[in-house]
C-alpha positions as semicolon CSV with decimal commas, in nm:
position;residue;x (nm);y (nm);z (nm)
1;M;3,976;2,470;0,644
2;R;3,623;2,586;0,708
3;K;3,563;2,832;0,991
4;T;3,238;2,868;1,184
5;M;3,344;3,138;1,431
6;S;3,456;3,486;1,346
7;A;3,805;3,596;1,443
8;L;3,657;3,835;1,698
9;L;3,462;3,562;1,874
10;F;3,769;3,343;1,879
11;V;3,969;3,616;2,051
12;V;3,700;3,676;2,313
13;L;3,658;3,308;2,398
14;F;4,027;3,234;2,399
15;S;4,159;3,535;2,588
16;Q;3,877;3,546;2,843
17;Y;3,976;3,217;3,002
18;S;4,354;3,244;2,996
19;C;4,545;3,319;3,313
20;S;4,781;3,612;3,338
21;Q;5,066;3,478;3,548
22;G;5,376;3,270;3,474
23;V;5,458;3,345;3,110
24;D;5,615;3,667;2,986
25;K;5,393;3,824;2,719
26;T;5,634;4,097;2,611
27;A;5,786;3,893;2,328
28;Q;5,452;3,836;2,151
29;K;5,434;4,159;1,952
30;E;5,512;3,996;1,617
31;I;5,274;3,698;1,654
32;D;4,896;3,720;1,689
33;I;4,808;3,381;1,841
34;E;4,449;3,396;1,714
35;K;4,556;3,468;1,356
36;Y;4,823;3,201;1,381
37;W;4,572;2,921;1,439
38;T;4,303;3,053;1,202
39;Q;4,509;3,108;0,888
40;G;4,384;2,786;0,729
41;L;4,712;2,597;0,766
42;A;4,849;2,324;0,988
43;E;5,176;2,342;1,176
44;I;5,397;2,041;1,100
45;N;5,682;1,962;1,338
46;V;5,941;1,692;1,274
47;Y;6,143;1,565;1,570
48;T;6,423;1,316;1,614
49;L;6,335;1,046;1,866
50;S;6,543;0,846;2,109
51;Q;6,289;0,600;2,254
52;N;6,325;0,418;2,584
53;R;6,217;0,060;2,511
54;Y;6,328;-0,277;2,648
55;Q;6,676;-0,220;2,792
56;E;6,805;0,042;2,547
57;N;6,717;0,363;2,366
58;H;6,618;0,329;2,001
59;D;6,642;0,591;1,727
60;G;6,325;0,701;1,551
61;Q;6,115;0,996;1,445
62;L;5,812;1,179;1,581
63;V;5,589;1,399;1,364
64;S;5,360;1,638;1,551
65;V;5,083;1,830;1,370
66;F;4,874;2,111;1,521
67;V;4,565;2,235;1,336
68;R;4,243;2,417;1,421
69;E;3,924;2,231;1,325
70;D;3,553;2,238;1,399
71;F;3,436;1,956;1,624
72;L;3,093;1,816;1,706
73;H;3,106;1,811;2,083
74;Q;2,819;1,566;2,135
75;K;2,920;1,312;1,873
76;Q;3,288;1,391;1,937
77;V;3,390;1,375;1,572
78;K;3,506;1,629;1,315
79;N;3,235;1,860;1,182
80;E;3,236;1,779;0,811
81;R;2,881;1,845;0,689
82;Y;2,799;2,158;0,892
83;T;2,438;2,049;0,948
84;D;2,477;1,995;1,324
85;Q;2,479;2,307;1,542
86;N;2,653;2,132;1,834
87;T;2,994;2,241;1,718
88;T;3,297;2,409;1,871
89;P;3,645;2,499;1,743
90;I;3,925;2,279;1,871
91;L;4,301;2,261;1,852
92;K;4,392;1,913;1,729
93;N;4,734;1,762;1,789
94;I;4,846;1,453;1,602
95;Q;5,161;1,273;1,712
96;L;5,301;0,996;1,493
97;R;5,587;0,812;1,663
98;K;5,793;0,555;1,470
99;F;6,095;0,358;1,585
100;A;6,247;0,012;1,545
101;T;6,359;-0,225;1,819
102;G;6,622;-0,438;1,650
103;L;6,445;-0,622;1,369
104;Y;6,090;-0,501;1,410
105;D;5,901;-0,172;1,395
106;Y;5,671;0,028;1,620
107;S;5,421;0,281;1,489
108;M;5,213;0,482;1,739
109;F;4,953;0,741;1,636
110;T;4,769;0,968;1,881
111;S;4,509;1,240;1,814
112;T;4,404;1,487;2,086
113;F;4,103;1,720;2,051
114;T;4,100;2,020;2,287
115;P;3,830;2,293;2,267
116;L;3,946;2,653;2,235
117;D;3,644;2,776;2,432
118;R;3,784;2,713;2,779
119;K;3,473;2,830;2,963
120;Q;3,212;2,610;2,797
121;F;3,453;2,318;2,745
122;P;3,726;2,326;3,010
123;R;3,834;1,966;2,942
124;T;3,976;1,793;2,637
125;L;3,689;1,603;2,477
126;K;3,868;1,314;2,314
127;V;4,195;1,129;2,269
128;S;4,231;0,835;2,032
129;S;4,550;0,633;2,001
130;S;4,670;0,323;1,819
131;S;4,989;0,124;1,858
132;Q;5,114;-0,128;1,603
133;E;5,415;-0,357;1,628
134;W;5,497;-0,704;1,505
135;C;5,361;-0,874;1,819
136;G;5,017;-0,715;1,784
137;N;4,797;-0,405;1,792
138;M;4,638;-0,189;2,060
139;Y;4,374;0,085;2,044
140;L;4,295;0,327;2,327
141;Q;4,033;0,602;2,339
142;F;3,926;0,856;2,602
143;N;3,591;1,038;2,567
144;Y;3,486;1,307;2,813
145;R;3,122;1,246;2,904
146;D;2,924;1,302;3,225
147;N;3,220;1,463;3,401
148;S;3,447;1,161;3,354
149;Y;3,658;0,992;3,091
150;K;3,494;0,689;2,934
151;T;3,792;0,479;2,836
152;E;3,809;0,195;2,584
153;L;4,106;-0,035;2,540
154;R;4,126;-0,297;2,266
155;S;4,439;-0,509;2,280
156;Y;4,591;-0,817;2,123
157;F;4,762;-0,908;2,450
158;E;4,605;-1,157;2,692
159;G;4,685;-0,960;3,006
160;E;4,483;-0,665;2,881
161;G;4,220;-0,800;2,645
162;D;3,929;-0,563;2,591
163;Q;3,842;-0,315;2,866
164;N;3,587;-0,040;2,925
165;V;3,679;0,177;3,224
166;T;3,548;0,505;3,366
167;I;3,811;0,740;3,510
168;N;3,634;0,994;3,728
169;E;3,912;1,243;3,786
170;G;4,224;1,352;3,607
171;I;4,378;1,580;3,347
172;L;4,494;1,399;3,036
173;E;4,869;1,410;2,992
174;D;4,813;1,410;2,615
175;E;4,626;1,742;2,632
176;L;4,921;1,926;2,786
177;F;5,070;1,991;2,442
178;N;4,751;2,163;2,323
179;L;4,715;2,368;2,639
180;L;5,076;2,482;2,609
181;R;5,026;2,593;2,247
182;M;4,709;2,788;2,340
183;D;4,864;2,956;2,643
184;P;5,124;2,802;2,879
185;N;4,938;2,957;3,172
186;L;4,661;2,702;3,111
187;L;4,897;2,420;3,212
188;P;4,803;2,268;3,549
189;K;5,035;2,358;3,834
190;G;5,072;2,225;4,183
191;D;4,920;1,892;4,286
192;F;4,653;1,725;4,072
193;Q;4,549;1,392;3,923
194;V;4,677;1,306;3,576
195;I;4,583;1,030;3,331
196;P;4,913;0,916;3,177
197;S;4,963;0,951;2,804
198;A;4,819;0,689;2,571
199;N;5,166;0,600;2,441
200;Y;5,298;0,545;2,793
201;I;5,001;0,321;2,878
202;Q;5,052;0,122;2,558
203;L;5,427;0,078;2,597
204;K;5,410;-0,007;2,968
205;H;5,082;-0,201;2,949
206;A;4,986;0,021;3,240
207;K;4,661;0,020;3,433
208;L;4,384;0,249;3,309
209;T;4,369;0,491;3,599
210;N;4,478;0,833;3,718
211;V;4,784;0,899;3,932
212;A;4,896;1,178;4,162
213;A;5,108;1,438;3,984
214;K;5,274;1,772;4,035
215;G;5,324;2,033;3,763
216;M;5,543;2,343;3,752
217;L;5,656;2,609;3,505
218;K;6,016;2,722;3,529
219;D;6,298;2,877;3,333
220;Y;6,492;2,627;3,124
221;D;6,861;2,632;3,215
222;D;6,994;2,306;3,067
223;K;7,157;2,248;2,728
224;E;6,970;1,954;2,569
225;F;6,760;2,191;2,358
226;S;6,814;2,523;2,187
227;G;6,581;2,811;2,114
228;T;6,487;3,164;2,215
229;N;6,378;3,255;2,569
230;L;6,314;2,895;2,675
231;K;6,093;2,774;2,958
232;E;5,993;2,425;3,058
233;Y;5,689;2,255;3,202
234;V;5,781;1,978;3,444
235;L;5,533;1,701;3,523
236;Q;5,626;1,461;3,802
237;M;5,440;1,135;3,868
238;P;5,603;0,983;4,180
239;S;5,410;0,654;4,183
240;L;5,538;0,584;3,831
241;K;5,889;0,714;3,908
242;R;5,834;0,923;3,599
243;T;5,915;1,282;3,502
244;V;5,817;1,461;3,181
245;R;5,985;1,791;3,084
246;I;5,843;1,988;2,790
247;V;6,069;2,270;2,670
248;F;5,923;2,558;2,470
249;E;5,989;2,911;2,353
250;N;5,835;3,160;2,594
251;N;5,671;3,376;2,329
252;A;5,372;3,309;2,104
253;P;5,314;3,073;1,931
254;Y;5,508;2,883;2,202
255;K;5,709;2,650;1,978
256;I;5,789;2,318;2,148
257;V;6,160;2,258;2,088
258;G;6,164;1,919;2,257
259;W;6,074;1,711;2,558
260;L;6,214;1,442;2,787
261;D;6,028;1,148;2,938
262;S;6,214;0,954;3,211
263;Y;6,081;0,631;3,365
264;P;6,201;0,280;3,459
265;S;6,215;0,012;3,192
266;A;5,962;-0,266;3,244
267;F;6,242;-0,519;3,199
268;D;6,541;-0,419;3,413
269;K;6,376;-0,133;3,612
270;K;6,655;0,106;3,515
271;V;6,542;0,464;3,453
272;R;6,605;0,573;3,094
273;T;6,497;0,889;2,916
274;T;6,309;0,920;2,591
275;K;6,426;1,236;2,414
276;I;6,238;1,421;2,138
277;T;6,422;1,706;1,961
278;L;6,276;1,946;1,704
279;Q;6,442;1,944;1,362
280;Q;6,199;2,111;1,121
281;Q;5,876;2,314;1,139
282;K;5,651;2,434;0,859
283;M;5,299;2,579;0,819
284;L;5,124;2,391;0,539
285;D;4,782;2,284;0,409
286;Y;4,889;1,921;0,416
287;W;4,544;1,790;0,317
288;S;4,593;1,932;-0,033
289;K;4,946;1,793;-0,070
290;N;4,860;1,438;-0,170
291;S;5,001;1,392;-0,521
292;L;5,328;1,239;-0,637
293;K;5,475;1,584;-0,694
294;D;5,426;1,661;-0,325
295;V;5,664;1,385;-0,214
296;K;5,939;1,647;-0,227
297;L;5,784;1,809;0,080
298;R;5,865;1,498;0,281
299;K;6,228;1,538;0,184
300;E;6,224;1,907;0,271
301;L;6,087;1,827;0,615
302;G;6,309;1,524;0,662
303;I;6,017;1,286;0,713
304;D;6,130;0,922;0,691
């Protein structure tokens, strides 16, 4: 992957705007977080999925990819030609969620683009998300412009149709994963406004708006997930009766070992919990692994 900033500049920009409280740094001696994200590889994570949908939980798989790229912050697209100077390095997270409900399949794909320069670009610039299932398709996109999120929804369903909405305040739930991987101290704490994740909006056919939320970092003391020196970030959204708990290793590069998402079903109103559990992780230049001989990598990673 092409780099437009030197490693030194990356360190200055990244470290200058990180907080210093909440996460123990003593376990980071073996991992240089700057080198980790600039080694020209992507981090591929494969999770098992138990998805809350209808009145049951359904088995599936979630693939999460983190990679550093250069991003044109005005056009809000990947910098491919390197002729435009309006560029900034970002951490991109792709989440591909697949599960079946009885006979038919769901496939949900979300991309989140978060600048590494937290001073010049303190907000995630873009999230794009698609949802496909046998009933129809949806597409949702957030673009940060003029201090607000310009939001587009394109939907097959009559109750939603096509919408263009401006959300004036709120942190994107989807960006929390990128912030955590940069530095958990960047995660919002206390009371704030959050824009629920694209997948939640799509599955719940929820209104395009922000909601009151509360975030906290704490030690992880349950047994759903395993790892070294675990902490969790808890996001509560009372108006949605929803709680998200992201569990991660409290040392760089802050591996996410799993997360829980609890909310009422739209059908019987019973609270059920989606559970995502890490199975495999690998650093890889996936963009060059596109031949028939590379299919073996899918088997190694356990990708369905």
